[in-house]
VOBATOR-964480 format. One record per atom (N, C-alpha, C): residue in three letters; z, x, y. Coordinates in Angstrom, 1 decimal. Atoms other than C-alpha are relative to their C-alpha. Layout:
<rest:Ala | Z:Z | X:X | Y:Y>;
...
***
This chain:
<rest:Met | Z:1.8 | X:0.5 | Y:0.6>;
<rest:Met | Z:84.9 | X:151.7 | Y:134.3>;
<rest:Met | Z:-0.2 | X:-1.7 | Y:0.0>;
<rest:Thr | Z:0.3 | X:1.6 | Y:-0.2>;
<rest:Thr | Z:85.1 | X:147.7 | Y:135.0>;
<rest:Thr | Z:-0.7 | X:-0.1 | Y:0.9>;
<rest:Thr | Z:0.6 | X:-0.2 | Y:-1.8>;
<rest:Thr | Z:85.0 | X:148.3 | Y:138.9>;
<rest:Thr | Z:-1.7 | X:0.5 | Y:0.2>;
<rest:Ile | Z:1.1 | X:-0.1 | Y:0.5>;
<rest:Ile | Z:82.0 | X:150.3 | Y:138.0>;
<rest:Ile | Z:-0.7 | X:-0.7 | Y:0.0>;
<rest:Leu | Z:0.7 | X:1.0 | Y:0.3>;
<rest:Leu | Z:80.5 | X:148.0 | Y:136.0>;
<rest:Leu | Z:-0.5 | X:-1.0 | Y:0.9>;
<rest:Leu | Z:0.1 | X:1.1 | Y:-1.3>;
<rest:Leu | Z:81.2 | X:145.0 | Y:138.4>;
<rest:Leu | Z:-0.6 | X:0.4 | Y:0.8>;
<rest:Lys | Z:0.7 | X:-0.6 | Y:-0.9>;
<rest:Lys | Z:79.8 | X:147.2 | Y:141.2>;
<rest:Lys | Z:-1.5 | X:-0.3 | Y:0.2>;
<rest:Leu | Z:1.2 | X:0.2 | Y:0.4>;
<rest:Leu | Z:76.9 | X:147.7 | Y:139.6>;
<rest:Leu | Z:-1.0 | X:-1.3 | Y:-0.3>;
<rest:Val | Z:0.6 | X:1.4 | Y:0.1>;
<rest:Val | Z:76.1 | X:144.1 | Y:138.7>;
<rest:Val | Z:-0.2 | X:-0.7 | Y:1.3>;
<rest:Ala | Z:-0.3 | X:0.7 | Y:-1.5>;
<rest:Ala | Z:77.1 | X:142.8 | Y:142.1>;
<rest:Ala | Z:-1.0 | X:0.8 | Y:1.3>;
<rest:Ser | Z:0.6 | X:-0.7 | Y:-1.0>;
<rest:Ser | Z:75.2 | X:145.6 | Y:143.9>;
<rest:Ser | Z:-2.1 | X:-0.2 | Y:0.1>;
<rest:Gly | Z:1.2 | X:0.5 | Y:0.8>;
<rest:Gly | Z:71.6 | X:144.7 | Y:142.1>;
<rest:Gly | Z:-0.7 | X:0.5 | Y:-1.0>;
<rest:Ala | Z:0.1 | X:-0.3 | Y:1.3>;
<rest:Ala | Z:69.3 | X:145.8 | Y:139.9>;
<rest:Ala | Z:-0.6 | X:2.0 | Y:0.3>;
<rest:Ser | Z:0.2 | X:-1.7 | Y:-0.6>;
<rest:Ser | Z:68.8 | X:149.9 | Y:141.6>;
<rest:Ser | Z:1.1 | X:0.4 | Y:-0.2>;
<rest:Val | Z:-1.2 | X:-0.7 | Y:-0.1>;
<rest:Val | Z:71.3 | X:152.6 | Y:140.7>;
<rest:Val | Z:-1.1 | X:1.5 | Y:0.1>;
<rest:Thr | Z:0.8 | X:-1.3 | Y:-0.3>;
<rest:Thr | Z:70.6 | X:156.0 | Y:141.3>;
<rest:Thr | Z:-0.1 | X:1.4 | Y:-1.4>;
<rest:Cys | Z:0.3 | X:-0.5 | Y:1.6>;
<rest:Cys | Z:69.5 | X:158.0 | Y:138.7>;
<rest:Cys | Z:-0.3 | X:1.6 | Y:0.1>;
<rest:Pro | Z:0.0 | X:-1.3 | Y:-0.1>;
<rest:Pro | Z:70.4 | X:161.6 | Y:138.1>;
<rest:Pro | Z:-1.0 | X:0.4 | Y:-0.7>;
<rest:Gly | Z:1.1 | X:-0.8 | Y:0.6>;
<rest:Gly | Z:67.9 | X:164.1 | Y:137.6>;
<rest:Gly | Z:-1.2 | X:-0.3 | Y:0.5>;
<rest:Gln | Z:1.2 | X:0.4 | Y:-0.9>;
<rest:Gln | Z:65.2 | X:162.4 | Y:140.0>;
<rest:Gln | Z:0.3 | X:0.1 | Y:1.0>;
<rest:Gly | Z:0.0 | X:-1.0 | Y:-1.6>;
<rest:Gly | Z:66.8 | X:164.2 | Y:143.3>;
<rest:Gly | Z:0.6 | X:-1.5 | Y:1.2>;
<rest:Gly | Z:-0.9 | X:1.1 | Y:-0.6>;
<rest:Gly | Z:69.3 | X:160.8 | Y:143.8>;
<rest:Gly | Z:-0.6 | X:-0.9 | Y:0.3>;
<rest:Ser | Z:1.3 | X:0.9 | Y:-0.7>;
<rest:Ser | Z:65.8 | X:158.8 | Y:144.2>;
<rest:Ser | Z:0.9 | X:-1.5 | Y:-1.2>;
<rest:Asp | Z:-0.3 | X:1.3 | Y:0.9>;
<rest:Asp | Z:66.7 | X:154.9 | Y:142.9>;
<rest:Asp | Z:-0.8 | X:0.0 | Y:-1.2>;
<rest:Cys | Z:0.8 | X:0.6 | Y:1.2>;
<rest:Cys | Z:65.4 | X:153.6 | Y:139.8>;
<rest:Cys | Z:-0.1 | X:-1.2 | Y:-0.6>;
<rest:Ser | Z:0.3 | X:1.4 | Y:0.3>;
<rest:Ser | Z:64.5 | X:150.3 | Y:138.3>;
<rest:Ser | Z:0.7 | X:-0.3 | Y:-1.5>;
<rest:Thr | Z:-0.4 | X:1.0 | Y:1.2>;
<rest:Thr | Z:67.0 | X:148.4 | Y:135.6>;
<rest:Thr | Z:-1.0 | X:-0.8 | Y:-0.8>;
<rest:Gly | Z:0.7 | X:1.5 | Y:0.5>;
<rest:Gly | Z:64.6 | X:145.7 | Y:135.2>;
<rest:Gly | Z:0.6 | X:-1.2 | Y:0.2>;
<rest:Leu | Z:-1.4 | X:0.8 | Y:0.0>;
<rest:Leu | Z:68.1 | X:143.6 | Y:135.5>;
<rest:Leu | Z:-0.4 | X:-0.7 | Y:1.6>;
<rest:Pro | Z:-0.6 | X:0.6 | Y:-1.1>;
<rest:Pro | Z:68.1 | X:140.8 | Y:138.4>;
<rest:Pro | Z:0.6 | X:0.5 | Y:0.8>;
<rest:Ala | Z:-1.2 | X:-0.4 | Y:-1.1>;
<rest:Ala | Z:69.8 | X:141.5 | Y:141.9>;
<rest:Ala | Z:1.0 | X:-1.3 | Y:-0.3>;
<rest:Val | Z:-0.5 | X:0.8 | Y:0.1>;
<rest:Val | Z:72.7 | X:139.5 | Y:141.3>;
<rest:Val | Z:1.1 | X:0.2 | Y:1.6>;
<rest:Asn | Z:-0.7 | X:0.4 | Y:-1.7>;
<rest:Asn | Z:74.8 | X:138.5 | Y:144.8>;
<rest:Asn | Z:1.2 | X:-0.8 | Y:-0.5>;
<rest:Ala | Z:-0.8 | X:0.7 | Y:0.4>;
<rest:Ala | Z:77.9 | X:137.2 | Y:142.9>;
<rest:Ala | Z:1.2 | X:0.6 | Y:0.0>;
<rest:Gly | Z:-1.0 | X:-0.7 | Y:-0.2>;
<rest:Gly | Z:81.3 | X:138.0 | Y:144.1>;
<rest:Gly | Z:1.3 | X:-0.2 | Y:-0.9>;
<rest:Ser | Z:-1.2 | X:0.1 | Y:1.1>;
<rest:Ser | Z:84.8 | X:137.9 | Y:142.4>;
<rest:Ser | Z:0.4 | X:-1.5 | Y:0.0>;
<rest:Thr | Z:-0.2 | X:1.7 | Y:-0.3>;
<rest:Thr | Z:85.3 | X:134.1 | Y:143.7>;
<rest:Thr | Z:-0.7 | X:-0.7 | Y:-1.0>;
<rest:Glu | Z:0.8 | X:0.5 | Y:0.9>;
<rest:Glu | Z:82.1 | X:133.1 | Y:141.9>;
<rest:Glu | Z:0.4 | X:0.3 | Y:-1.5>;
<rest:Leu | Z:-0.1 | X:-0.5 | Y:0.9>;
<rest:Leu | Z:82.4 | X:135.3 | Y:138.8>;
<rest:Leu | Z:1.4 | X:-0.8 | Y:-0.5>;
<rest:Lys | Z:-1.4 | X:0.9 | Y:0.5>;
<rest:Lys | Z:86.2 | X:133.6 | Y:138.7>;
<rest:Lys | Z:-0.5 | X:-1.2 | Y:-0.3>;
<rest:Thr | Z:-0.2 | X:1.0 | Y:0.1>;
<rest:Thr | Z:85.2 | X:130.3 | Y:139.0>;
<rest:Thr | Z:-0.8 | X:-0.5 | Y:-1.4>;
<rest:Ala | Z:0.9 | X:0.2 | Y:1.3>;
<rest:Ala | Z:82.4 | X:130.4 | Y:136.4>;
<rest:Ala | Z:0.4 | X:0.4 | Y:-1.3>;
<rest:Leu | Z:-0.8 | X:0.5 | Y:1.2>;
<rest:Leu | Z:84.6 | X:131.8 | Y:133.7>;
<rest:Leu | Z:1.1 | X:-0.3 | Y:0.3>;
<rest:Gly | Z:-1.0 | X:0.8 | Y:0.2>;
<rest:Gly | Z:87.1 | X:129.6 | Y:134.6>;
<rest:Gly | Z:-0.2 | X:-1.3 | Y:-0.7>;
<rest:Ile | Z:0.7 | X:1.0 | Y:0.1>;
<rest:Ile | Z:84.8 | X:126.6 | Y:133.9>;
<rest:Ile | Z:-0.6 | X:0.6 | Y:-1.3>;
<rest:Phe | Z:0.0 | X:-0.4 | Y:1.5>;
<rest:Phe | Z:83.8 | X:128.5 | Y:130.5>;
<rest:Phe | Z:1.2 | X:-0.1 | Y:-0.7>;
<rest:Phe | Z:-1.7 | X:0.1 | Y:1.1>;
<rest:Phe | Z:87.7 | X:129.0 | Y:129.2>;
<rest:Phe | Z:0.4 | X:-1.3 | Y:0.1>;
<rest:Gly | Z:-0.6 | X:1.6 | Y:0.6>;
<rest:Gly | Z:88.4 | X:125.5 | Y:130.2>;
<rest:Gly | Z:-0.6 | X:-1.1 | Y:-1.0>;
<rest:Ile | Z:0.9 | X:0.7 | Y:0.5>;
<rest:Ile | Z:85.5 | X:124.2 | Y:128.5>;
<rest:Ile | Z:0.4 | X:0.3 | Y:-1.2>;
<rest:Ala | Z:-0.6 | X:-0.5 | Y:1.3>;
<rest:Ala | Z:86.7 | X:126.4 | Y:125.3>;
<rest:Ala | Z:1.4 | X:-0.5 | Y:-0.2>;
<rest:Gly | Z:-1.7 | X:0.7 | Y:0.2>;
<rest:Gly | Z:90.4 | X:125.3 | Y:126.2>;
<rest:Gly | Z:-0.1 | X:-1.6 | Y:-0.6>;
<rest:Val | Z:0.0 | X:1.5 | Y:0.4>;
<rest:Val | Z:89.1 | X:121.4 | Y:125.9>;
<rest:Val | Z:-0.6 | X:0.2 | Y:-1.7>;
<rest:Ile | Z:1.3 | X:-0.3 | Y:1.8>;
<rest:Ile | Z:86.6 | X:122.3 | Y:122.4>;
<rest:Ile | Z:1.4 | X:0.2 | Y:-0.8>;
<rest:Ser | Z:-0.8 | X:-0.3 | Y:0.7>;
<rest:Ser | Z:90.1 | X:123.8 | Y:121.1>;
<rest:Ser | Z:1.0 | X:-1.4 | Y:-0.1>;
<rest:Leu | Z:-1.0 | X:1.1 | Y:0.2>;
<rest:Leu | Z:92.3 | X:121.0 | Y:121.8>;
<rest:Leu | Z:-1.0 | X:-1.5 | Y:-0.8>;
<rest:Leu | Z:0.9 | X:0.8 | Y:1.2>;
<rest:Leu | Z:89.4 | X:118.4 | Y:120.4>;
<rest:Leu | Z:0.2 | X:0.3 | Y:-1.2>;
<rest:Met | Z:-0.3 | X:-0.1 | Y:1.7>;
<rest:Met | Z:89.6 | X:120.3 | Y:117.1>;
<rest:Met | Z:1.5 | X:0.0 | Y:-0.5>;
<rest:Ile | Z:-1.6 | X:0.3 | Y:0.8>;
<rest:Ile | Z:93.1 | X:119.7 | Y:116.6>;
<rest:Ile | Z:-0.1 | X:-1.2 | Y:0.3>;
<rest:Ile | Z:-0.2 | X:1.0 | Y:0.2>;
<rest:Ile | Z:93.2 | X:116.5 | Y:117.3>;
<rest:Ile | Z:-1.2 | X:-0.9 | Y:-0.9>;
<rest:Ile | Z:0.5 | X:-0.3 | Y:1.3>;
<rest:Ile | Z:90.4 | X:116.4 | Y:114.7>;
<rest:Ile | Z:0.9 | X:0.0 | Y:-1.4>;
<rest:Gly | Z:-0.7 | X:-0.5 | Y:1.0>;
<rest:Gly | Z:92.3 | X:118.2 | Y:112.4>;
<rest:Gly | Z:0.9 | X:-0.8 | Y:-0.7>;
<rest:Ala | Z:-1.0 | X:0.7 | Y:-0.2>;
<rest:Ala | Z:95.0 | X:116.2 | Y:113.1>;
<rest:Ala | Z:-0.2 | X:-1.3 | Y:-1.1>;
<rest:Leu | Z:0.6 | X:1.5 | Y:0.6>;
<rest:Leu | Z:93.3 | X:112.9 | Y:112.1>;
<rest:Leu | Z:-0.4 | X:0.2 | Y:-1.3>;
<rest:Met | Z:0.4 | X:0.0 | Y:1.7>;
<rest:Met | Z:91.7 | X:114.5 | Y:108.8>;
<rest:Met | Z:1.2 | X:0.1 | Y:-0.8>;
<rest:Phe | Z:-1.4 | X:0.0 | Y:0.8>;
<rest:Phe | Z:95.4 | X:115.4 | Y:107.9>;
<rest:Phe | Z:0.6 | X:-1.6 | Y:-0.2>;
<rest:Ile | Z:-0.9 | X:1.2 | Y:0.1>;
<rest:Ile | Z:96.6 | X:111.9 | Y:108.3>;
<rest:Ile | Z:-0.7 | X:-0.9 | Y:-1.0>;
<rest:Thr | Z:0.7 | X:0.8 | Y:1.0>;
<rest:Thr | Z:93.4 | X:110.4 | Y:106.6>;
<rest:Thr | Z:0.2 | X:0.8 | Y:-1.3>;
<rest:Ser | Z:0.1 | X:-0.7 | Y:1.0>;
<rest:Ser | Z:93.7 | X:112.9 | Y:103.9>;
<rest:Ser | Z:0.1 | X:-0.8 | Y:-1.7>;
<rest:Gly | Z:-1.1 | X:1.0 | Y:0.9>;
<rest:Gly | Z:95.9 | X:110.4 | Y:101.5>;
<rest:Gly | Z:0.6 | X:1.0 | Y:-1.1>;
<rest:Gly | Z:-0.7 | X:-1.0 | Y:0.6>;
<rest:Gly | Z:97.6 | X:113.5 | Y:100.3>;
<rest:Gly | Z:-1.0 | X:0.9 | Y:-1.1>;
<rest:Asn | Z:1.3 | X:-0.6 | Y:1.1>;
<rest:Asn | Z:94.5 | X:114.5 | Y:98.2>;
<rest:Asn | Z:0.3 | X:2.3 | Y:0.4>;
<rest:Pro | Z:0.0 | X:-1.2 | Y:-0.7>;
<rest:Pro | Z:95.4 | X:118.9 | Y:98.7>;
<rest:Pro | Z:-1.1 | X:0.5 | Y:0.6>;
<rest:Gln | Z:0.9 | X:-0.7 | Y:-0.8>;
<rest:Gln | Z:92.3 | X:120.0 | Y:99.1>;
<rest:Gln | Z:-0.8 | X:-0.5 | Y:1.6>;
<rest:Asn | Z:-0.1 | X:0.3 | Y:-1.3>;
<rest:Asn | Z:91.8 | X:117.8 | Y:102.0>;
<rest:Asn | Z:1.1 | X:0.6 | Y:1.0>;
<rest:Val | Z:-1.3 | X:-0.2 | Y:-0.7>;
<rest:Val | Z:95.4 | X:118.5 | Y:103.5>;
<rest:Val | Z:-0.5 | X:1.8 | Y:0.1>;
<rest:Gln | Z:0.5 | X:-1.4 | Y:-0.1>;
<rest:Gln | Z:94.4 | X:122.6 | Y:103.3>;
<rest:Gln | Z:-0.8 | X:-0.4 | Y:0.8>;
<rest:Lys | Z:1.3 | X:-0.3 | Y:-0.6>;
<rest:Lys | Z:91.3 | X:122.0 | Y:105.1>;
<rest:Lys | Z:0.0 | X:-0.2 | Y:1.0>;
<rest:Ala | Z:-0.8 | X:0.8 | Y:-1.6>;
<rest:Ala | Z:93.2 | X:119.7 | Y:108.2>;
<rest:Ala | Z:1.0 | X:1.2 | Y:0.0>;
<rest:Arg | Z:-0.5 | X:-1.2 | Y:-0.5>;
<rest:Arg | Z:95.6 | X:122.6 | Y:107.9>;
<rest:Arg | Z:-0.4 | X:1.6 | Y:0.5>;
<rest:Glu | Z:0.8 | X:-1.1 | Y:-0.7>;
<rest:Glu | Z:93.2 | X:125.2 | Y:108.7>;
<rest:Glu | Z:-1.0 | X:-0.3 | Y:1.0>;
<rest:Thr | Z:0.7 | X:0.5 | Y:-1.1>;
<rest:Thr | Z:91.1 | X:123.3 | Y:111.1>;
<rest:Thr | Z:0.8 | X:0.3 | Y:1.2>;
<rest:Ile | Z:-0.9 | X:-0.4 | Y:-1.4>;
<rest:Ile | Z:94.5 | X:123.1 | Y:113.1>;
<rest:Ile | Z:-0.1 | X:1.2 | Y:0.5>;
<rest:Ile | Z:-0.2 | X:-1.2 | Y:-0.2>;
<rest:Ile | Z:95.4 | X:126.6 | Y:112.7>;
<rest:Ile | Z:-1.0 | X:0.7 | Y:0.5>;
<rest:Tyr | Z:1.4 | X:-0.5 | Y:-1.1>;
<rest:Tyr | Z:91.9 | X:127.7 | Y:114.1>;
<rest:Tyr | Z:-0.2 | X:-0.1 | Y:0.9>;
<rest:Ala | Z:0.0 | X:0.6 | Y:-1.8>;
<rest:Ala | Z:91.8 | X:125.5 | Y:116.8>;
<rest:Ala | Z:1.0 | X:0.6 | Y:0.7>;
<rest:Val | Z:-0.9 | X:-0.2 | Y:-0.7>;
<rest:Val | Z:95.3 | X:126.5 | Y:117.8>;
<rest:Val | Z:-0.3 | X:1.9 | Y:0.5>;
<rest:Ile | Z:0.4 | X:-1.8 | Y:-0.4>;
<rest:Ile | Z:94.3 | X:130.5 | Y:117.7>;
<rest:Ile | Z:-1.2 | X:-0.1 | Y:0.8>;
<rest:Gly | Z:1.2 | X:0.5 | Y:-0.7>;
<rest:Gly | Z:90.8 | X:129.3 | Y:119.4>;
<rest:Gly | Z:0.9 | X:-0.2 | Y:1.6>;
<rest:Leu | Z:-0.5 | X:0.3 | Y:-0.7>;
<rest:Leu | Z:93.0 | X:128.0 | Y:121.8>;
<rest:Leu | Z:0.9 | X:0.8 | Y:0.9>;
<rest:Ala | Z:-0.5 | X:-0.6 | Y:-0.1>;
<rest:Ala | Z:95.7 | X:130.5 | Y:122.4>;
<rest:Ala | Z:-1.5 | X:1.8 | Y:0.2>;
<rest:Val | Z:1.1 | X:-1.0 | Y:0.1>;
<rest:Val | Z:92.3 | X:133.3 | Y:122.2>;
<rest:Val | Z:-0.5 | X:-0.5 | Y:1.9>;
<rest:Ser | Z:0.1 | X:0.6 | Y:-1.4>;
<rest:Ser | Z:91.1 | X:131.2 | Y:125.4>;
<rest:Ser | Z:0.6 | X:0.0 | Y:1.2>;
<rest:Ile | Z:-0.9 | X:-0.1 | Y:-0.5>;
<rest:Ile | Z:94.3 | X:130.9 | Y:127.1>;
<rest:Ile | Z:0.3 | X:1.6 | Y:0.5>;
<rest:Ser | Z:-0.3 | X:-1.8 | Y:-0.4>;
<rest:Ser | Z:94.5 | X:134.8 | Y:127.0>;
<rest:Ser | Z:-0.9 | X:0.5 | Y:0.5>;
<rest:Ala | Z:0.9 | X:-0.4 | Y:-0.5>;
<rest:Ala | Z:91.4 | X:135.6 | Y:127.9>;
<rest:Ala | Z:-0.2 | X:-0.3 | Y:1.2>;
<rest:Glu | Z:0.0 | X:0.6 | Y:-1.4>;
<rest:Glu | Z:91.3 | X:133.7 | Y:130.9>;
<rest:Glu | Z:1.3 | X:0.6 | Y:1.0>;
<rest:Ala | Z:-1.5 | X:-0.8 | Y:-0.8>;
<rest:Ala | Z:94.7 | X:135.3 | Y:131.8>;
<rest:Ala | Z:-0.8 | X:1.7 | Y:0.9>;
<rest:Ile | Z:0.5 | X:-1.6 | Y:-0.3>;
<rest:Ile | Z:93.3 | X:138.7 | Y:131.5>;
<rest:Ile | Z:-1.1 | X:-0.1 | Y:1.0>;
<rest:Val | Z:0.8 | X:0.2 | Y:-0.8>;
<rest:Val | Z:90.0 | X:137.7 | Y:133.7>;
<rest:Val | Z:0.7 | X:-0.1 | Y:1.0>;
<rest:Ala | Z:-0.8 | X:0.0 | Y:-1.0>;
<rest:Ala | Z:92.1 | X:136.8 | Y:136.1>;
<rest:Ala | Z:1.3 | X:0.7 | Y:0.6>;
<rest:Phe | Z:-0.7 | X:-1.1 | Y:-0.4>;
<rest:Phe | Z:94.1 | X:139.4 | Y:136.3>;
<rest:Phe | Z:-0.9 | X:1.2 | Y:0.4>;
<rest:Ile | Z:1.1 | X:-0.5 | Y:-0.3>;
<rest:Ile | Z:91.1 | X:141.6 | Y:136.5>;
<rest:Ile | Z:-0.6 | X:0.1 | Y:1.5>;
<rest:Leu | Z:0.3 | X:0.6 | Y:-1.5>;
<rest:Leu | Z:89.8 | X:140.0 | Y:139.4>;
<rest:Leu | Z:0.6 | X:0.1 | Y:1.0>;
<rest:Gly | Z:-1.7 | X:-0.3 | Y:-1.4>;
<rest:Gly | Z:92.8 | X:139.9 | Y:141.2>;
<rest:Gly | Z:0.1 | X:1.6 | Y:0.1>;
<rest:Arg | Z:-0.3 | X:-1.2 | Y:-0.7>;
<rest:Arg | Z:92.6 | X:143.5 | Y:141.5>;
<rest:Arg | Z:-1.0 | X:0.6 | Y:0.1>;
<rest:Leu | Z:1.2 | X:-0.6 | Y:-1.2>;
<rest:Leu | Z:89.4 | X:144.4 | Y:142.8>;
<rest:Leu | Z:-0.3 | X:-0.6 | Y:1.3>;
***
């Protein structure tokens, strides 16, 4: 399924329409001539930015924790910020690994 979708995206904006005698029909999408290398680079940049944002949020959460002054509400807010940032970092790393695996098989 993924191979078919990527070939469809890479092939351009026309697909063979069943029921029209095999003629091409326009999808209205622009033609894209990007290979797996370009796609891997673009997604790598996207996931890299997401990872950097996650690390910044971990640092912000740590600073919130340090400056909470023992206030339980502020400590809880800082802890949640750190937990959500770590989850975001894990998702970003996992997504990049999955994309690299899939694009490596094409």
